[in-house]
C-alpha positions in Angstrom: -34.7 -29.5 -41.5 -37.4 -30.7 -39.2 -40.4 -29.5 -37.7 -40.9 -31.4 -34.2 -45.0 -31.5 -34.2 -45.4 -32.3 -30.4 -43.2 -30.8 -27.7 -43.1 -29.5 -24.1 -40.6 -27.3 -23.9 -41.3 -25.4 -21.4 -41.2 -28.3 -18.8 -40.0 -27.6 -15.5 -37.1 -30.9 -16.2 -35.4 -28.5 -18.5 -34.6 -26.1 -16.0 -34.5 -22.0 -15.6 -34.2 -20.6 -19.3 -34.6 -24.1 -20.6 -37.5 -23.0 -23.1 -34.9 -20.2 -24.7 -32.2 -22.5 -24.9 -33.7 -25.3 -26.9 -35.6 -22.1 -29.1 -31.8 -20.4 -29.7 -30.3 -23.9 -30.6 -33.2 -24.7 -33.2 -30.8 -23.6 -36.5 -27.8 -25.9 -35.1 -30.3 -28.2 -34.3 -31.9 -28.8 -37.5 -35.0 -27.6 -36.4 -37.2 -25.6 -39.1 -40.7 -25.7 -36.1 -41.9 -26.0 -33.1 -45.3 -27.2 -32.4 -45.1 -26.5 -28.4 -48.6 -28.2 -26.4 -50.5 -27.3 -24.2 -51.4 -29.7 -21.2 -53.8 -28.0 -19.2 -54.6 -24.0 -19.1 -50.9 -22.6 -17.3 -49.1 -24.8 -20.0 -51.4 -23.4 -23.3 -51.0 -19.7 -22.0 -47.3 -20.6 -21.9 -47.3 -22.3 -24.7 -49.0 -18.9 -26.6 -46.8 -17.0 -25.4 -44.0 -18.2 -26.5 -44.9 -18.5 -30.0 -46.0 -14.5 -29.8 -42.4 -14.3 -28.8 -40.6 -16.7 -31.0 -41.5 -16.9 -34.5 -40.5 -20.4 -34.8 -42.9 -21.5 -32.2 -46.2 -22.6 -32.2 -48.8 -23.6 -29.8 -51.7 -25.6 -29.4 -54.2 -25.2 -26.2 -56.2 -27.7 -24.3 -56.6 -29.9 -21.2 -54.9 -33.7 -21.0 -57.2 -36.4 -20.0 -55.6 -36.6 -16.0 -56.6 -33.5 -15.8 -59.9 -33.6 -16.7 -61.8 -32.6 -13.8 -60.7 -29.1 -14.7 -62.2 -28.5 -18.2 -65.4 -26.5 -16.7 -67.2 -24.3 -18.6 -65.1 -21.5 -17.2 -61.7 -22.9 -18.8 -63.3 -23.9 -22.0 -64.2 -20.4 -22.4 -60.2 -19.6 -21.3 -58.9 -21.6 -24.1 -61.4 -20.1 -26.9 -60.2 -16.9 -25.6 -56.7 -17.9 -26.1 -57.4 -19.4 -29.5 -59.0 -16.3 -30.6 -56.3 -13.8 -30.0 -53.7 -15.8 -31.0 -53.4 -16.5 -34.4 -50.5 -19.3 -34.0 -52.7 -21.2 -32.1 -52.4 -23.7 -34.1 -55.3 -27.0 -33.1 -57.1 -28.2 -29.2 -55.0 -30.2 -27.4 -53.7 -32.1 -26.2 -57.2 -33.8 -25.7 -58.0 -37.8 -24.9 -58.3 -40.6 -22.6 -55.6 -42.0 -20.6 -56.5 -45.0 -18.7 -53.0 -46.4 -17.6 -53.1 -45.1 -14.2 -55.5 -47.2 -11.7 -58.9 -45.5 -11.3 -58.8 -42.9 -14.0 -62.3 -41.5 -14.2 -63.5 -42.3 -17.6 -66.6 -40.8 -17.9 -64.7 -37.6 -16.4 -62.7 -38.1 -19.5 -64.8 -38.6 -22.3 -66.7 -35.8 -21.1 -63.8 -33.3 -20.9 -63.0 -34.9 -24.3 -66.5 -34.0 -25.2 -66.7 -30.5 -24.7 -63.0 -29.8 -26.2 -64.1 -31.1 -29.2 -66.7 -29.5 -29.3 -64.3 -26.3 -29.5 -62.2 -27.2 -31.8 -65.7 -27.8 -34.0 -66.6 -24.6 -33.4 -62.7 -22.9 -33.9 -62.8 -24.5 -37.2 -59.2 -26.2 -35.2 -57.3 -29.3 -35.8 -57.7 -31.6 -32.5 -53.9 -33.3 -31.3 -55.4 -36.2 -29.1 -54.1 -38.5 -27.0 -54.8 -41.5 -26.2 -53.1 -44.6 -24.3 -55.0 -47.8 -23.4 -57.9 -46.5 -24.3 -58.2 -46.0 -28.3 -61.4 -48.7 -28.8 -63.2 -46.6 -26.5 -62.3 -44.0 -28.7 -63.3 -45.8 -32.1 -66.3 -45.7 -30.5 -66.5 -42.0 -29.9 -65.7 -41.4 -33.8 -67.7 -43.1 -34.8 -70.7 -40.5 -34.5 -68.2 -37.9 -35.0 -66.8 -36.2 -38.0 -62.9 -34.0 -38.5 -63.5 -31.9 -41.1 -60.8 -29.8 -39.7 -58.6 -32.4 -39.4 -57.0 -34.3 -36.7 -53.3 -35.6 -35.2 -53.0 -39.0 -33.5 -50.2 -38.0 -31.3 -48.1 -40.7 -30.0 -49.4 -43.3 -32.0 -49.0 -46.6 -29.8 -52.1 -49.2 -31.0 -52.0 -51.6 -33.9 -52.0 -51.4 -38.0 -55.8 -51.9 -38.0 -56.3 -49.3 -35.4 -53.7 -46.7 -37.7 -56.1 -47.6 -40.7 -59.3 -46.5 -38.8 -57.8 -43.3 -37.8 -56.2 -42.7 -41.7 -60.0 -42.9 -43.3 -61.7 -40.8 -40.4 -59.3 -37.8 -41.9 -56.6 -38.7 -39.1 -52.2 -37.7 -39.8 -50.8 -40.3 -37.5 -47.7 -38.9 -35.6 -44.8 -41.4 -34.1 -42.5 -40.6 -31.2 -39.5 -41.8 -30.2 -41.5 -44.9 -28.8 -41.1 -46.7 -32.8 -37.4 -46.9 -32.5 -37.6 -49.7 -29.3 -36.3 -53.1 -30.2 -40.0 -53.9 -28.8 -41.7 -51.9 -31.3 -43.0 -54.2 -33.6 -46.8 -53.0 -33.4 -45.9 -49.7 -34.0 -43.2 -51.2 -36.9 -46.2 -52.5 -38.4 -48.6 -49.7 -38.0 -45.6 -47.2 -39.7 -45.4 -49.5 -42.9 -49.3 -49.3 -43.5 -50.0 -45.6 -42.5 -49.7 -43.4 -45.6 -46.7 -41.0 -46.7 -48.7 -38.1 -47.2 -50.2 -39.1 -43.4 -47.0 -39.2 -41.7 -45.7 -36.8 -38.6 -42.8 -37.0 -37.0 -42.8 -35.8 -33.0 -40.7 -35.8 -29.9 -43.0 -35.7 -27.2 -40.5 -34.2 -25.4 -39.0 -34.1 -22.7 -40.2 -37.9 -22.2 -40.1 -40.6 -25.0 -36.6 -40.3 -25.6 -36.0 -42.5 -29.0 -32.7 -45.1 -29.3 -30.0 -44.9 -28.8 -30.3 -42.3 -26.2 -33.6 -43.5 -24.6 -32.9 -43.1 -21.1 -31.8 -39.5 -21.3 -33.7 -36.3 -21.4 -35.5 -35.4 -24.7 -35.5 -32.6 -26.6 -37.0 -31.7 -30.1 -33.5 -32.0 -31.9 -34.3 -35.9 -31.2 -36.8 -35.8 -33.8 -34.2 -36.7 -36.8 -33.7 -39.7 -35.2 -37.8 -40.8 -35.1 -37.6 -39.6 -38.9 -34.6 -41.7 -39.6 -36.2 -44.9 -38.2 -39.4 -44.0 -40.1 -37.2 -43.6 -43.4 -35.5 -46.7 -42.4 -39.2 -48.4 -42.4 -40.9 -46.8 -45.4 -37.7 -47.5 -47.6 -37.2 -44.4 -48.3 -34.2 -41.3 -48.1 -34.1 -40.2 -45.1 -33.8 -36.7 -46.3 -37.3 -37.4 -48.1 -38.9 -38.2 -45.3 -37.5 -35.2 -43.4 -39.6 -33.4 -46.5 -42.6 -35.4 -46.4 -43.3 -34.6 -43.0 -42.6 -31.6 -43.2 -45.7 -31.3 -45.7 -47.1 -33.1 -43.9 -47.2 -30.8 -40.7 -47.8 -27.8 -42.6 -50.9 -29.0 -43.8 -52.1 -30.4 -40.6 -51.6 -27.4 -38.5 -52.1 -25.2 -41.6 -48.9 -23.5 -40.8 -48.2 -21.0 -43.8 
């Protein structure tokens, strides 16, 4: 059974009761665990609530760069409280920088990421990073910082060279459905490099649906398609890729 290391099963696109339906079908879908990832204060709380009430759901808490203006000292305290009161909060995230949108406030995103990085260090938790059109800036950020509790590069979308740099910084590199796309030449090169013990698989559902279902709504069960493609790239049996990525997820997130 697989672990989807990054999903948003609370998303409104699934409709009322969508998360419950996804959770109830985990056995049928071949899923051992789902890591439900927060993007802001409300979704982080939802992830915590889902984790508390479902033994096979884990949570992260954090604020996405698009909501960087909400990363106040008061809200950092709320994230701290969420993480402290629930032992199923595995990481701080997703946090980072995303300059894809025109007019992105780069300095505001940087400050928000710094505050949440400091929170993760304080709590001795790994960090789930979201980076989009910002890898150069993130390399500069990381040159003066360490990740003793580990870090995950969610939905990796850069080059082999960037992957190599972050593996050396103690990161796990997580691939989503984008690695299955026909134009994913750079991602395939990166996946060829990443050591087997640093690979994670995710869906980022409901987004980034893998081939051949690309234009439909994504579900955690589709993580199998990501694992299948990575097995092809790495030249290992699918069953071995499942075992490896499960072991990596449990190690990265300290799932016992």
